[in-house]
N, C-alpha and C positions, 0 to 999 in steps of 0.2 A: 589550499587544497582545491582540486578540480570540482568536487561536489559542492563546495561553498561558492565557488565562482559561478557554477551553473545556476545555483539557487538565486544568487544576486541578479544574474541576467534575466532569470525567469520573472523576478519582481519588476525589473525595468520593462520587459516586454509586455507584461500585464498592464502597466501604467500606459504604455504606448497604445495598446489596444483600446483602453478606455477613452483616451483623448481622440483617437481616430474615429471611434464610434460616435462620439459627441459631435464630431465634424462631418458625419455622414459619409466617411470614407470606409465603406463596409468591407470590400475585399481586403483592404490593408488591416482593418481592425480584426477580422477573422484570422488573417495570416499571423499577426503578432500574438493573438490569443493562442493559436495552435502551437506556436513556437514556445510560448511560456509554459504550456502544459507539457510539451515534449522535454524541455530542459528540466522541469521539476521532476518528471519521471526518471530521467537519466540520473539526476542527483540522488534520488531515492534509491535507484538501483546500485549506485556506488556506495552509499551509506550503509545499505543492508547487505553489501558484499554479493549482490546477485551478478554483477559484472565487474571486471577490472577496467582501469583506464585504457589499457592496451586493447582490450576487447571492444571498448566503446569506439576507439579510433579505427581499428583495423577491420573488424568484422561487422560493425553496426553502422558507424558513420551517421549519415543523415536519413537512413532508412528507418523511419520512426516505427513502422509496423514491427520490425525485428525487436527493438528494445521493449516495446509494450508486450509483445507475445512472450518473449523470454522472461520478462519480469513477472508477468502473471503466472506463467508455468512454475517458476521457481518459488514464488510466494505460495502457490498452491502446494508445492512440495513441503514447504515449511509448516503449513497448516497440518499436513498429514503427519509430519514429525512431531508437531505439537500434540496431536491426537495420540501418537504413540507414547509420549511422555505421560499423558493422562492415564493411559492403559497401564503403564508401568507403576504409577502411583495412584491407584483408583480412589484412595481416600481423599485425594485433592478435590474430587468431585463432590465431596460431602462437607467441605469446610466453608461453604457459603458463597464465595465469589465465583466459583466455577460450576455450581450445581445447575444453573440454567444455561450454561454455555452450549451452543448448538453448532458444533464444528461441521456437521454435515450440511447445514444451511449455508455456511460460508463457502464450503467447497463447491456447492451447486452454483453459487454466485460467480465463482471463478470460471466454471464451465460455461455459464451464460455469457460472460465477457469474451471468452475464447471463441464462442460461436459467432459473436458479432465480428470479431477479427476475420474469421473465415468468410463472412458475408462481404466484408470490405474487399477481400482478395478476389472474390468471384464477381462482384459488381460494385465498383467504387462509385459510379454515377448514381446508382440507386440510393446509396447511403448518404451521399451529399445532400439529397433532398429528404433526409430523415424528418419525419413529421414532428410537429410540436408534441403530439401525444407520446411518440417514442422517446423524445428527449425528457418529457415529464416522467415517463415510466422509469427511465434510467436514474433520474434524480431521486425518485421515490425509493427505488431499490437501495440507492446509496444512503439516503436518509435513514431508512429502516435499519440497515446494517450498522450505521454509526450510532444510532440510538441504542441498539442492543449492546454494542461495545461500551457505550457510556454507562449503561446500567452495571455492566460487569466491573468497570473501573471504580464505580461508587461502592460496590460490594467489596472490592479488593481493599479499598482504603479502610474498611471496617474489620478486615481480617485480623484475627489474633491466633497465634499458635498456642494450642493447649497440650497438656500432658498426653491425652488420649491420642490426638493426631500425631504427636511426635513419636509415640510408641509404635503406632501403625506404620509410620514412615520408616522407622528403624527396621521393622520386620521386612518391609519390601526392599530396603537397601541391602540387607543381608543376602536376599535372593539375587539382586543385581551384582553384588560383590562376588558371589559364588560363580556366576556366569563369567564375569570379567577375569576371575582368577584362572579359569580354564583356558582362556584365549590370550590373555595378556597379564601375567602375574605382576609385573612391575607397575603397570597402570592401576591394577586392582588395589595394590598396597597403598599407592598414593591417594587413590579415591577414598580408601578406608581411613587413612590418617586425617585427610581433610574433613571428612564427615564427622569423625569422632571428636575433632577439635571444635566443631561448631556447637554453640549453645542455642537453645530454643529461640532466643531473641535474634540471633544472627541468621538462623534458618528462616525466621519470619521475614527479616529484612531482605534476604536473598530472594525469597519467593515473591515478595512485593516488587522488588526491582526487576526480576526476570519477567513476571507477567505484566508489570506496568509498561515496560518497554515494548513487549509483545503487543499489548493492546493499542498503544500509541501508533506503532507501525501498522497494525491492521486498519485502524481508523483512517490514517493518512492514505494508505494504499487504496482503500475503497474509493476515496474521493478522486485521487489522481488517475486511477484506472478507468473509472466511469467517464471522466472528462476526456481521457485519451480516446476512448471509443467514439465519443461524440465528435472529436476534432480530427481524428486520423485521416478521413477522406479528403481533408482540405489542405493537405501538405503542399501540393503543387498547383492545383487549379486556381487558387487565390492569386497566383502570380502570373501565370501564362495561359494563353488560349490552348485548349486541349479538346480533341475530338469534336470540333465545330462548336465548342462552348467557350465563351469569353467571361472572365471574372466580372466585368462591369454589368453584364446581362444576368449573370447567375445571382450575384450577391446584392440583392435589392431588399428593401424593408419587408417584402413578402416572404422571403426565405425563412423557414422556421428557426435556423440557428442564428440568423440575424435578429429576429424578433426576441429570441431568448438570451441574446448575448449579455445584456446588463445583469440578468440573474446568474448566468454562468460565470461572469467576472466576479460577482460576490462570492459564489461557491469556491472559486479558485483562490480568491484572496484569503478566505478562511482556511483553505488547505495550506497555503504558504505560511500563514501564522502558526498553524498546527505543526508544520515542518520545523519552524524555529524552536518550538517547545521541545520537540523530539531531539533536535540537535543539542539543545541545552542539557537535556537529561543524559544523553549519551556522553557529553563532555564531563558532566558531574560524575558519572559512573565509570567513565573511561572504558566503555564496552559497546560492541556493535549490537544492533537489534537482532532479535531471533525470529 
């Protein structure tokens, strides 16, 4: 599968970046780091059905900014759909693992990332020299978001379906069924049969699987999108002279991204390990992430 191949190459590129940095070949180290982040984001876009392989080749290709912008926008759409699901079944907000979930905060974070992409379009040279403070700020935002998701995942593991919650969900399902019946009777009957055949334990398992995959996807996407914003401006200038600037003069130990590269490599390595866990879960459940 192309998504698996991209992920494998991302791991190799990351190791190349580490070795090149240790040998003080800074332009090349940043180049391979950017390539690793780009391939990991493309792999995630394929796994989460945000793009098809055909779209990746024909309309995106090596224009990294397109894949990141599209992925962030589509992930934002999925968060909004996720929020709609919570509105449809409001009792889910009261069963423990979702009571502290702040969907608005996550949506604001996507808007923040998209604003950075616009900055890159307007002035790539300015973002190349992103300060250490700005890089730290992005990493802090990433860490905060991932910590919040980790808390939700811990709450999810303790979730148990009880009779009261099941009764409330049945009530809301009837409302959903009545709406579906009006617009798509065949689908409504299939939905009804599936729901009626589910026991409380099966519903509990479904909820844990659904939200478990969702949380894993959210956590991974936060890491990869933040790294993408940091590395996007370095797609071409690491390789060729551009606008009277040469890679050998730009990428010195004084440049903030070069200073922070060992830390960024560790962050990305953790993200790739997280990606492997996600792929394993998807394989076990034979389902795409939501």
